[in-house]
C-alpha positions, -999 to 999 in steps of 0.1 A, spaced: -74 -671 -123 -91 -663 -89 -91 -633 -67 -76 -655 -39 -46 -663 -61 -41 -626 -68 -43 -618 -30 -18 -646 -23 5 -633 -50 5 -597 -35 10 -610 0 41 -630 -10 54 -601 -31 50 -577 -1 65 -601 25 91 -615 2 86 -648 20 62 -677 15 63 -684 53 55 -648 64 28 -645 37 11 -677 48 11 -665 84 -4 -632 75 -32 -649 54 -37 -677 80 -30 -703 53 -7 -734 54 24 -729 35 16 -758 11 -18 -743 3 -2 -709 -3 24 -724 -26 -3 -742 -45 -21 -709 -52 11 -694 -66 18 -725 -88 -17 -723 -102 -14 -686 -109 20 -691 -126 4 -719 -146 -24 -697 -157 -1 -670 -168 25 -693 -183 55 -679 -166 73 -678 -132 64 -648 -110 90 -654 -83 126 -664 -81 130 -687 -51 162 -677 -33 179 -692 -2 160 -672 25 136 -651 5 117 -648 -28 120 -620 -54 98 -609 -82 108 -618 -117 104 -593 -145 70 -608 -152 62 -606 -115 69 -569 -114 46 -563 -144 18 -585 -129 22 -568 -95 13 -534 -109 -19 -547 -125 -28 -568 -95 -25 -538 -72 -48 -518 -94 -73 -547 -95 -74 -550 -57 -76 -512 -53 -106 -511 -76 -123 -539 -57 -117 -521 -24 -132 -489 -39 -163 -510 -50 -167 -524 -15 -164 -490 0 -190 -476 -24 -214 -503 -13 -207 -494 24 -213 -458 16 -249 -467 7 -254 -476 44 -251 -440 54 -217 -441 71 -230 -467 95 -202 -491 86 -169 -488 67 -132 -481 72 -110 -451 67 -72 -452 66 -55 -419 71 -18 -411 69 -2 -380 84 32 -365 87 45 -363 123 35 -328 133 -2 -329 123 -5 -366 131 6 -363 167 -4 -327 177 -34 -319 155 -52 -351 143 -61 -368 176 -88 -342 184 -102 -343 149 -102 -381 149 -120 -380 182 -147 -358 168 -150 -380 138 -154 -411 159 -182 -394 179 -201 -386 147 -194 -419 129 -188 -446 154 -193 -474 128 -163 -463 107 -131 -481 116 -103 -456 117 -66 -463 111 -39 -437 114 -4 -442 100 25 -418 107 56 -409 87 73 -379 73 56 -359 45 76 -376 18 67 -411 30 30 -402 34 28 -388 -1 45 -420 -14 18 -441 4 -10 -420 -11 5 -426 -46 6 -463 -39 -30 -464 -28 -20 -475 7 -40 -447 22 -74 -432 17 -62 -397 27 -29 -381 37 -24 -350 58 11 -333 53 27 -301 61 36 -291 25 38 -309 -8 47 -306 -45 18 -318 -67 27 -347 -90 9 -375 -108 -9 -399 -85 -21 -375 -59 -44 -345 -57 -48 -318 -30 -83 -318 -17 -79 -288 5 -56 -266 24 -62 -276 60 -54 -260 93 -30 -231 93 4 -234 109 34 -213 118 70 -224 123 86 -204 152 122 -202 163 124 -217 198 153 -215 223 159 -227 258 150 -203 286 187 -199 295 197 -190 259 209 -154 254 181 -148 229 153 -159 254 150 -123 267 149 -107 232 117 -97 214 134 -104 180 168 -108 165 183 -97 132 184 -126 107 222 -125 106 223 -136 143 209 -170 133 245 -180 125 256 -174 161 241 -208 171 235 -241 154 201 -249 139 186 -283 147 167 -298 118 143 -326 109 154 -354 85 153 -351 47 117 -358 36 102 -338 65 79 -309 54 90 -289 84 126 -290 72 116 -284 36 95 -253 45 122 -239 68 150 -243 43 130 -227 15 120 -198 37 155 -191 49 169 -195 14 143 -172 -2 150 -145 25 188 -149 21 193 -160 57 224 -181 64 225 -206 92 248 -232 107 234 -268 105 233 -288 137 220 -322 147 195 -339 124 167 -355 145 138 -375 132 111 -365 156 99 -331 169 99 -343 205 136 -351 201 143 -316 187 124 -301 217 145 -320 242 177 -311 223 168 -274 224 160 -276 261 193 -293 267 211 -264 249 222 -283 218 210 -255 195 179 -237 183 151 -249 160 121 -239 140 91 -259 151 53 -258 145 34 -238 171 12 -269 175 44 -288 187 56 -263 213 23 -248 225 26 -263 259 63 -256 264 59 -220 254 29 -215 278 49 -229 308 82 -211 299 101 -243 291 108 -229 257 108 -193 244 100 -182 209 120 -154 192 112 -138 159 137 -133 131 132 -96 121 111 -94 89 105 -131 85 75 -153 95 73 -189 83 37 -199 77 21 -229 60 -10 -251 58 -15 -288 64 -27 -302 30 -51 -331 26 -41 -354 -2 -58 -384 -19 -50 -406 -50 -64 -388 -80 -74 -421 -96 -95 -433 -68 -131 -425 -59 -134 -403 -28 -155 -424 -4 -183 -410 18 -162 -415 49 -133 -396 33 -156 -368 23 -169 -366 58 -134 -364 72 -126 -336 46 -156 -317 57 -147 -321 94 -112 -308 87 -128 -278 70 -148 -271 101 -117 -272 122 -101 -248 98 -129 -222 99 -141 -226 135 -110 -239 154 -101 -273 169 -119 -264 202 -153 -263 184 -152 -299 171 -162 -317 203 -191 -295 215 -216 -269 205 -211 -233 195 -199 -206 220 -225 -190 241 -224 -158 221 -228 -177 188 -196 -163 175 -169 -183 157 -136 -179 175 -102 -191 163 -81 -214 185 -59 -197 211 -24 -191 199 7 -194 222 23 -161 231 54 -152 210 77 -124 221 70 -94 199 
């Protein structure tokens, strides 16, 4: 059995197609098929069922895939450990992030990381929190940054990252736009736009409202915060969104934030990694940079300290009191 055979097997299993796997590996299809036949001969069993337009793993294939994935992950960790000896001058770091931190928070942090470690190849993958956690468990990511999580086998929380608050936003023409706050019972007077199932923003919002005994009328379900912002502006309802998402719109008056009396929804972005994997030097460097952003503010990442030497938090958008 060779490592190349294992790599070919995993490529076919992932693509569910000999042709697509051959294209991805830059192999001819006959050469790829030969690798699979030799591996099946070594193991003494078929790993794939050849169907009309695709291939599917046999029971033996599913068992081998689990061990093959662990094998390639271990080898990747070994390669990364060797690169770490080079003082972060070379290497790769794949980070996954849920939509809110991935779009509105991480770019500045990644920019600062690139300035400090230009030899590290960065890859950012986006999804909702549930999807990112699943990718961490599958060892598809070195790190994952999500808006809230429930610890379970296969992932560990390295740190609570940047703080966040979910604010209730309305269009400037909405009757609540001129209010400092509203009683929680008034939330039922309009429909509440929500993210999709699997989104941490939705999970945190639902839990906070449920724990506070606040009822609401569900409205449209939208799979991106930008879509929710535009829907609120268009008068299709109201929504709880991260202050990082609506900072610009609140500053220009495109959206207004209104408090529910007696309720503030706060959270942190959590940094996750696979608990069975070694934390590489590049991942540790990213974790430390995220800690700097948490304690000193995003604005401090790209330059030196303020002239007075004080550590100042990032400016927060104005919320009607």
